[in-house]
MIVO-681404 format. One line per field, with one value per residue (C-alpha): residue number from 1; x, y, z. Coordinates in Angstrom, 2 decimals. Layout:
resi <- c(NUM_...) $
c1 <- c(X_...) $
c2 <- c(Y_...) $
c3 <- c(Z_...) $
END
This chain:
resi <- c(1_2_3_4_5_6_7_8_9_10_11_12_13_14_15_16_17_18_19_20_21_22_23_24_25_26_27_28_29_30_31_32_33_34_35_36_37_38_39_40_41_42_43_44_45_46_47_48_49_50_51_52_53_54_55_56_57_58_59_60_61_62_63_64_65_66_67_68_69_70_71_72_73_74_75_76_77_78_79_80_81_82_83_84_85_86_87_88_89_90_91_92_93_94_95_96_97_98_99_100_101_102_103_104_105_106_107_108_109_110_111_112_113_114_115_116_117_118_119_120_121_122_123_124_125_126_127_128_129_130_131_132_133_134_135_136_137_138_139_140_141_142_143_144_145_146_147_148_149_150_151_152_153_154_155_156_157_158_159_160_161_162_163_164_165_166_167_168_169_170_171_172_173_174_175_176_177_178_179_180_181_182_183_184) $
c1 <- c(60.49_58.77_58.66_62.36_63.67_61.60_63.26_66.93_66.25_64.82_67.96_70.20_68.46_68.51_72.50_73.39_70.71_72.49_76.14_75.65_78.85_81.34_85.01_88.29_91.64_92.55_92.62_92.49_92.37_89.94_86.97_84.02_86.24_86.37_82.76_82.09_84.55_82.82_79.44_80.08_81.92_78.79_76.67_79.35_78.92_75.19_74.39_77.40_75.31_72.03_73.86_74.40_70.78_69.92_72.55_70.58_67.38_68.94_68.33_64.85_65.21_65.79_62.23_61.48_60.32_64.17_65.18_63.25_64.13_68.22_67.55_65.44_68.30_70.92_69.01_68.61_72.27_73.10_70.24_71.23_74.97_73.97_71.91_74.46_77.18_75.16_74.09_77.37_78.66_76.84_76.68_79.64_81.45_79.68_77.31_74.84_75.92_72.88_70.49_72.48_72.26_68.40_68.04_70.20_68.54_65.22_66.63_67.56_64.08_62.91_65.02_64.21_60.65_61.10_63.00_60.28_57.99_60.00_60.37_56.33_55.85_58.01_56.79_53.63_54.12_53.37_54.13_54.94_51.86_52.54_56.18_55.56_53.44_55.92_58.49_55.98_55.72_59.64_60.11_58.10_59.68_63.14_62.27_60.88_64.11_65.59_63.23_64.61_67.78_67.68_65.61_68.12_71.11_69.22_68.38_72.26_72.94_70.35_71.21_74.99_75.31_78.36_79.88_81.56_80.41_80.09_83.80_84.52_82.55_84.89_88.02_86.74_88.63_85.96_83.21_86.31_85.62_82.15_82.55_84.89_82.96_79.33_80.89_80.69) $
c2 <- c(-80.49_-77.66_-75.46_-76.48_-75.59_-72.12_-71.16_-72.42_-70.08_-67.21_-67.28_-67.85_-64.86_-62.49_-63.71_-62.98_-59.84_-57.58_-57.66_-54.96_-53.10_-52.38_-53.39_-51.89_-52.50_-49.23_-49.18_-45.57_-44.55_-41.82_-41.52_-42.61_-45.51_-46.61_-46.21_-48.57_-50.84_-51.31_-51.31_-53.93_-56.02_-55.94_-57.42_-60.06_-61.42_-61.10_-62.60_-65.87_-66.34_-66.59_-68.64_-71.12_-71.17_-71.77_-74.66_-75.81_-76.45_-77.69_-81.07_-82.04_-83.80_-80.52_-79.41_-79.68_-77.22_-77.47_-76.82_-73.87_-72.73_-73.13_-70.99_-68.56_-68.16_-67.92_-65.36_-63.18_-62.99_-62.14_-59.54_-57.99_-58.07_-56.23_-53.82_-53.04_-52.31_-50.35_-48.08_-47.84_-46.62_-43.38_-41.06_-41.44_-38.21_-37.38_-34.74_-36.93_-38.75_-37.84_-38.73_-42.53_-42.76_-41.96_-44.57_-47.01_-46.28_-47.26_-50.61_-51.35_-50.70_-52.96_-55.69_-55.59_-55.71_-58.67_-60.62_-59.86_-61.65_-64.66_-65.12_-64.73_-67.09_-69.81_-69.30_-69.79_-73.27_-75.96_-79.14_-80.70_-79.62_-76.17_-76.40_-75.53_-72.77_-71.23_-71.70_-70.04_-66.79_-66.71_-66.93_-64.24_-62.30_-62.90_-61.56_-58.34_-58.34_-58.55_-56.20_-53.47_-54.21_-53.57_-50.43_-49.14_-49.77_-47.66_-44.96_-44.88_-44.76_-42.34_-39.87_-40.06_-37.54_-36.81_-40.56_-39.97_-43.11_-45.40_-44.29_-45.43_-48.60_-49.20_-48.81_-50.49_-53.80_-55.68_-54.49_-55.97_-59.15_-59.38_-58.53_-61.48_-63.96_-63.28_-63.63_-59.87) $
c3 <- c(-124.82_-126.64_-123.98_-122.39_-126.22_-126.36_-122.56_-123.66_-127.04_-124.73_-122.72_-125.73_-127.80_-124.74_-124.44_-127.91_-128.41_-125.91_-127.49_-129.18_-128.26_-131.09_-131.18_-131.65_-131.50_-129.43_-126.02_-124.01_-120.37_-120.85_-118.68_-121.35_-122.63_-118.90_-118.78_-121.76_-120.76_-117.39_-119.14_-121.31_-118.76_-116.93_-119.96_-120.43_-116.77_-116.95_-120.42_-119.39_-116.60_-118.91_-120.97_-118.18_-117.24_-120.94_-120.72_-117.58_-119.41_-122.96_-121.13_-120.68_-117.58_-116.21_-116.41_-112.82_-109.85_-108.45_-111.54_-112.09_-108.75_-109.30_-112.56_-110.87_-108.02_-110.93_-112.65_-109.62_-108.86_-112.43_-112.47_-109.29_-110.25_-113.39_-112.05_-109.34_-112.18_-114.25_-111.35_-110.22_-113.69_-113.45_-116.49_-119.29_-119.50_-122.80_-124.25_-123.86_-120.85_-118.66_-121.19_-121.42_-117.63_-117.46_-119.96_-118.22_-115.16_-116.99_-118.29_-114.45_-113.24_-115.98_-115.31_-111.77_-112.38_-114.71_-112.30_-109.62_-112.14_-112.90_-108.84_-108.53_-111.55_-110.06_-106.23_-107.75_-109.59_-107.45_-109.17_-112.06_-113.89_-113.37_-114.76_-118.47_-117.82_-115.37_-118.59_-120.54_-118.34_-117.86_-121.76_-121.93_-118.98_-120.76_-123.69_-122.16_-120.64_-124.19_-125.57_-122.78_-123.61_-127.33_-126.76_-124.03_-126.75_-129.71_-127.18_-126.17_-130.05_-131.25_-128.21_-129.00_-131.56_-131.87_-131.57_-128.15_-126.78_-129.82_-130.15_-126.53_-127.02_-130.10_-127.98_-124.77_-124.23_-122.89_-125.51_-128.14_-126.24_-126.52_-130.50_-130.82_-129.26_-130.67_-134.58_-135.37) $
END
């Protein structure tokens, strides 16, 4: 029960921890705002999927090998989509755009590595007695994903010396939706 709660908490924290986009009422068709909108849309889709995974484990009866395999499949699909979406964005058209792209590429690599760790953990769990240990390992991987996201957002913010990206994030409709849904 405690491991299930820890897993669900980690998933929820990850989902909420990556909603750092700003929110504004303005919209613009500038390439930077379009980039920010794509970035926030990708994050929203990914965090929604992680929230659903967390919800699966809110019920202790879901604590099974089959439940872990299902959750891992959901995490894989969401993470692969996020990585594809982030890579397809390219660099935002800002002074610090290339540095932002490099930071996001690094995040994508970290997410892929953590996903591989999650999959290895689930495949290595052979029976109900190993499920709690697998959940602890998955929780650690999710925490690493959250930390990587936080670091990426900090890097984007600190590299945005002219405020171009922040302004775009504030104007992008998808970022506004994130702020509204997270209560901030």
